[in-house]
C-alpha positions as CSV (number, residue, x, y, z in Angstrom):
1,M,91.7,86.0,107.4
2,F,95.3,86.1,106.4
3,E,94.5,85.7,102.7
4,F,92.1,88.7,102.9
5,F,94.9,90.9,104.3
6,L,97.4,89.7,101.7
7,T,94.9,90.4,98.9
8,I,94.3,93.9,100.1
9,V,98.0,94.6,100.6
10,G,98.9,93.0,97.2
11,D,96.1,95.0,95.4
12,R,97.3,98.2,97.1
13,K,101.0,97.5,96.1
14,L,99.9,96.7,92.6
15,S,97.8,99.9,92.4
16,K,100.8,102.0,93.5
């Protein structure tokens, strides 16, 4: 569950 959140947050930060 935590990994999923980290993946989304990381992807969003990388996209920014």
